[in-house]
C-alpha positions, 0 to 999 in steps of 0.5 A: 569171828573176832571183835572189831579192833584198832591195832598197831603192829610192831613197827618193824613188821610192815603189812604183807598180804591181806588183813584178818577178819577183824575190823580195824582202824589205821593209827600211826605212832605218836597217839596214846592208847590206854590199856589197863590204865597204862598209857602206851605210846605207839612207836612212830612209823607203825605198820598199817592197820585196818578198818574193815567190816565183816559181811556175810554176803547179805548186804549191798550197803557199800558206799561208792568211792568219792573224793569231794571237798577240802579236808580241814587241816587248819592249825589251832587258833590261839586260845585268845581268839578261839570261839567257845566250842563244847568239849563233849562226851558223846552219846548219840550221832544223827545225820539228817540227810541219811536218816541215820541215827545211832547211839555212841559208845566209847571204844576200849583198848585190849592189848593196844587194840581198840574195839569198835562196837560189833553191833553196826547200829552203834557207833564208837568214839575213840577216847584216844583222840579229841572229844567232839567239839574240842577246839583242838584235835580230831574226834574219831567216830567209827562203825561197821558198814554192816555185820552179819547182814545188818546194815550199819548206820554209817553205811552211806556216809560216802554219799554225803556232800560238803555242807551237809549236817551232822549232829552229835549229842552228849553230856558236858558238865552234867548238861545235855548238849547238841553240837552241829557239824558241817561236812567239809570233805569225803575221802575214799582211801585204799587200806594199803595207803591210808594217810594216818597223820591226816586222819588222826591228826590231833594238832589241827583245829577241832574236827570230826573224822567219821569212818566206815568201810567201802570199796570192793569186798574181798569174800576170801578175807571177809574185808572191804578194801577201802575206808570211807572217811567223812571230815566235818568241823563244828559250828562254833558259838 
């Protein structure tokens, strides 16, 4: 079984058929990846990639399809009127409603592929996007719904509702910081129709996009067919 990856295939090769067993997050062109300290700017209109989570048939943790709330797509406020929001290097996430808590690690890239932590009890932060708490852009956190029969800490994010709380802990300027976020929306997307720009938008006012898998499970490929995305915005101070 291969590692969990974020990948962008060549733009001239749209997806035909089923994804591989790798777990992948969709990314549209125009978002930089760093590979061996070399910035690679993905070509616009890149083909679809995937977020999937291998499952050996030992877990029933998949989230139900839900579409609630309003996705925050507010433009960036002028700096002169922006309240102070911490720009955090995250190391832990807590979702009280789900009794979920997990360490956060950075997700590195290999050949334009970004590895999500294979351990479903660990959440990855995509360093190609915003930091949690940034005034601008989407901070992307992702994890397996389950792996090898172990239920992931993000497995039940599809049950969250607008108004629920998410806390992200980390370090800013050498000090430990706890940031509070409020859930705005929960979306279920079929992986063949992911709205790339909406999920990975780096021009919106600062927000989180928390991603895992859901929907029907394809036992032939070892993939779920949907992605569950929770959008949340920071409580500014």
